[in-house]
N, C-alpha and C positions, 0 to 999 in steps of 0.2 A: 203183390206181396212177394218178397223173396221166399221161395219154397223151402230152401235149406234152413233160412233163419226161423221160419215157422215150425218146422219140424223139430229143430233144437229147442225152441221155446216151449213146445208142448211137452216134450220130454223133460226139460229141467223144472218147468213151473206147473207141473201136473198137480192138482189139488186133491186127486185121489189118494188117500194115505197108503194103500198097498201098491201104488204105482209110482211113488216118488223116486227121484234118482239120488238116493242117500245110502248107498251100501257103506260098510265101515271104511273100505279103502279110500272112497271119494271124501269121507268126513276127515280122514287122516291128511289126505292132500290138501284140503281146505285149511286144515290147522297148520300144515306146514307152511302154506303160503301166507297165512295171517301172522304166525310166529316169526317168519323169516322177514316180512316187510316191517314188522314192529320192532325187530332187532335192528334192521337197517336205519329206521327213523331215529331210534335212540342213538345208535352209534354216531350218526351225522351230527345229530343235535348236541351230543356230548363233546365230540372232538372238536367241532366248529366253536362251541362256547368254552372249551377249554383254552383253545389256542387265542380267541378273541381276549378273554380275561387276563391271561398271562401277558399277551402282547400289550394290552393297554397299561398294565402295571409297569412294564418296562419302559413304554413311551411316557408314561406319567412322570418317571424320574428323569428321563432324558431326552424327552421330545422326539420328533420324527427324524430331524436332520441337525447335526451340530458342525459348527464352523469353528475352529480353533487355530492356534499357531502350528505350522508345519514342524516346527522344531521341538514340540512338546514330546516328552517321553510318556511312558505309561503311568507315571506319578500323578497324583491330584495336585502336586506343587507345579504350577503351569507357569509358562512363559506368556506375558499378555499380548494381546493384540488390541489395536485402536479401532472401536466402533464408531466410526465418523458418521456424521449425518448423511453423506452421500451413499456409504454403503448401506445405512439401514433403510434409507428411502428406496434404493434400488431393490433391496430384498423384499420390502412390504408391498411394492408394486409388482413384484415377479408373479406371473400366472401360476395359480396353483398354491401358493404360500398364503395361508390365512392369518399367521401370528408370528412374530419375531420378538424374542426377548433375550437379554443378556444375562450371563451367570459368571460367577467366579467360585473356584474351590480351593480350600486351604486345609491340609491335615493338622489336626490338633488332638489334645488330651483333655477330655472332659473330666472335672474332678469335683467331687463332694466332700463332705468331712470323713467319710469312711470309705468310699469307693473312688476309682477312676476308670476310664475307658477310652480307647482310641476311637477318634470320629472323624468324619469328613464334613467340615463346615461348607455349605453351599450357599454362596451369596446370590440374592436374586434382586432384581430392579423393580421399579413401580408398575412395569408392564407384565409382570409374571402373571401367568393364567393359573388361578388358585383351584379350578374346577376338581382336578384330580384329589388334591390333598383335602378340599372340603367334603368330598364324597367319603373320604375315609377317616376323617377327623372324628375321635371319640371323646375327647374332653378338651374343653377350653374353645378357643378361637385363633383364627390367624392373626399375626401381627400386620400392621400397615406400613408400607414403605412409601415415604413422602420425598420429593426432591427438595435438597437443602437441609434435611434433617435425618440424623443417624438414629435407627431404631436399636435398641438393645434386646428386642423380642426375638424368640426362637420358638420353632416348633420341632419336636423330636418324635421318635416312634414309641409305641407302647413297650416294646422289648428294652429300649434303653432306659425308659422311665422306671419300669420294674427293676431292672439290673441296679441302676443306681439310686432307686428309692425316692424318686422325684415326683412331684405333683404339680399341677398347674399354679403359677403364682411364686413358685420357688425361684431363688436365684442361685447361680453356680458360677464357678471360674472355669475358663477353658485356657489351657496353656499352648502357646505356639512356640517351636524350637527353630530359631532362625540363627543369625549371627549371636544373638543373644536370646534369652527366654523372655517371652511377653505373654502377658495375661489379660484377658478380657471378662468382664462379668457380664453374664446374660440372664434374662428373665424368661422362664418357661411360660408361654402364653397358651400353648395347645399341644395336644398328644394325638398323634395319628396311628393308624394300624393298617397296613396294606396286605399282610400276610406274606409278602415278598421278603423273606427272611434275609437274602442276601444284600438288600439295599436298606431294610429296616434297621439292620445293626450298624449301618455306617452314617447315614446322612442326617444333618441336622440343618435346617433351613434358618437363615438370618438375612439381615440386610446387606447388600452387595458392598456398601460403603464401609462396613467394618473390615472385610478383606482388602479393600483398596488402602486403608489407613495402615494396616499390618504390613502390606508389602510396598508402601510407598508409591501406589500407582496414581496416575492422573485420573481425572473424573470420567474420561471416556475409554480407559483401558479396563479390558475384561479378560477373563480366561476364554471366553467363547461366546457364541450365539447359537441360541436353540430356535429352530424353525419348526412350525407346525403346518402341515399340508393339509388341503381339503379332502384328497383322495389317498387313502393309504395304499392303494394299488399302484399308485404313481410315485411312491417314495424312491425307488431306485432310480427312475427315469429323471426326476427332478434333481436328486443328489448328483447324478453323473453329469447333467448339464450344468449344475452350478459349480462342479468340481473344475471344468475347464474355464467357465465364466470367470469365476472369483479367484481361482488359482493364478490367472494370468496377471491379476492386479494386485500389488502389494498393498498393505495398509500405509497410513501416514508415516510410520517410522521404518518402512521397508520390510516388514515382516510378511512372510508368504503365508496365505491362508489356505487351510486344509479342510475339505468338506467331506464328511462321512455320514452315511444314514444310520439308523438306529440298528439295522441288521449288521452292519460292519463293526459297529461298537459292541455288539453282544452276539458274536457269531455262534457261540456254542448253544445259546438258548434258541435262537431262531433256527438253527440246524435240527435241534431236537423238536421243535414245534413241526418242521417239516417232515421229520420221521413219521410223525403221528398220520400224515396222509396215506403213507404205505399201509399202516395198520388198518385204517378205514377201507381202503380199497380191498385189502386181503378179506376183512369181514364181510364186505358187499358180494364178493365172488363167491365165498363159502355159503352165504345165505341164499344167493341165487341158485347156487347148485342144489342145496338141500330142498328149496322150494320146488325147483324144476323137476328133481327126480321123484319127488313125492307126486307131483301132479302128473308125470308120466305114468306111474303106477295106477294112479286113479283113472287116468284115461283108458288105460288097457283094460282095467276092470269093467267100465262102461262099455266099451267095444265088446267084450265077452258077453256081458249081459244082454247087449243088443244085437247079438250075431244073428238071431232069426229075423229081425227086423232089416238088417243090412241085406239078407238073401232075399227077402220078399222085395225090397227096393230095387235090387239088381234084376230080379225076375220081371220086375214092372218096367225096365228099361232105363233106370236111373244109372248114370255113369259113376264111375269110382271117383272122379274129382268131385262131382255133386255130393256124394255120400260123405267124402272126407270133409267137405265144407260143413256138413252137418255136425260132425263131431268136433270140427275146430270151433264152431259156434258155441257147442255145448262146453267146450274148455274155456271159451272166452268168458261165458256166464259164471263158471265155477270159479275161475281165477279172479274174475271181478268181486264176487262174493267174498273170497278169501281176503283180497286187497281191502274191502270195505272194513272187515273185522280188524284187519292188521293196522289200517290207519287209526280206527277208533281207539285200539289198544295203545299204539305208539303215541299218538297225540295226547291221550288221557295221562299216560304216565309222564310225558314231558311236562304237561301242565301242573301236574301234582308236584313233581320235584321242583319246578321253577318257583312255585308258590309257596310251598311249606319247607323244601330243603330237606327232605327226609333223610337222604344220603349224604353223609359228611365225609370230609377228607382231612388228612394231616397236612396243615399248612406249611410245616417245615419241609416236607417231602414235595408237595404238588403245588404250593404257593397259593392254595385256595382252601377255604373251609368247608365248602360243600361241592357237590357235583353240578357244574355249570350246564345250562341248557340254552342253546341258541338255534331255534328252528325256524327257517324263513319259508315262506310260500313257494319260492323258486326251488329250493332244494327238495321240498316236499314234492312239487309237481315233477321234478326230474327223477325222483326215486320211484314214484308211482309209474312214470311213462317207461323208465328202463326196466322195471320188474315186469311189466305188462307186456313189452316188446319181447324181452328175454325168454319169459314163460310161453308166449305164443310160438316163437320159433323152435323151442324145445318140444312142442306138440307136434310139430311137421313129421318127425321121425315116427313115433308109434301110430300116427294116423295112416301111415303107409302100409300098415298090416291090412287094412280094409281091401286093398288091392287084391290081396292073396286069397280072399274069402270067396268060395265057389257057392252059388245059389242052390244048387241041388243038394249039397251037404248040410249048408248052414240052416235051411229051413227045417231040416229034420233034427237040428241040434237041440239036445236037451240040457 
C-alpha cells in the first residue's frame, strides 16, 4: 500500500470524534469549494441554455442558411430567384443539409375594423418545417399548404392578435402598396408566441402562392431558399462552401444567388451571444480563485495542526517529498468532498429550475420567460476535472512550507 496515501486516509477519515480533521478553516475551505463549483455549474448551464434557446428562436424564423438574390436590398420587398428542380436537387443532396424549403416575403398593412398594423407576410411552401411554430403555437392550428390550391389561412403572433383584437377563426384584410393598392382577405387559423418580440411583432405566415399572385411571379419564383443543416457547428463551413458553389451558377433568369448564414443575417444577436462566453470565463476564473484561496488557507491550517506529526515523520527518516505527498493527498480528499457537495447543490438547483421554472425573465428584454438550463454530461465532467486540477496545482505552493519545518523544533511545538 502507498504509505503516504495510508497516512492521509487515517488523518482524513479518522472515526475518533476528537481527532477528526475538521477545524473551522477546513470547513470554510470545503464550503468555498462546494459553492464555487455549484456557481460554475449553474453559470455554464444557464449561459449554454440561454444561448441555445435564443439561437433556436432566430433559426426558427430564418433557418440556418438563406439563399436569395444578390441584388436584394435590406427591404422585405425582394427581387425573386428561380428555384429550379436542378438547384433544389443539388441542395437536398448536399452533404450536411437535411432540409430545403422556399419562402417569399412582402410588406403589408394588416387592418381590422378598429386598428391597423404594419407586418411582413412570409409565404411558405408545402415543404415548410412546422416544428418550431407547432412548439410555440398557443391557440388554433397551422394551415395546410397544398400544390395547386391557394390557402387563405395565416398564423400570427400573440402580440399582433392582442394588439388587433383578433382570435382564431377571424377574417381580416391586408393591404399591399404597389403600383396600386391591393387587398387580400385572410383567415386566422392559429396564434403563436415565441417571446422573441422583434420577430413576433412582424411576421405573419401564409401560403407562398398568395405572394406570387400579388407580385405576378411564376410558380417557381421565390424570395429565397432556407436550408437546415445537420450540425449547427458546421453552419459557417457549409455556408462558405455554398457561397462559392452556388454564386458561380446563375439561376434560369440570370440572377446571381447570394448565400448567407443565420449569423450573417443577424450579426448583432450572435455577437451579443458570443460576448456571453466572456462572462462565463470570467465567472469560472473568479470562482476557481475563491475556491483555491480558501483551500490554501485550509491546507495551511492542517499543516500547522499536524506540525508535530511532520517533525516525527522527519525524525523517522521520511523525506520532504514524501510528507508533502501526504498533505497533497489530504488536499485531494478535502477537495473531492467539497466537489461532491458542489455537484449535488449545482445539479439539484439545475433540475429544480428546469422542472419548475421558479426564476422568470422578462421576455421583452431577454427573449425568454424563464431562466433556461442546459447542462450536458461533457460540460459537467470538464468543470469537475478543471476544478480538481486547478485546485491541486494551487496546493503545491503551501505544501512547500513543509520543507522549512525542522524536526527538533516541531516536535516540541505546542
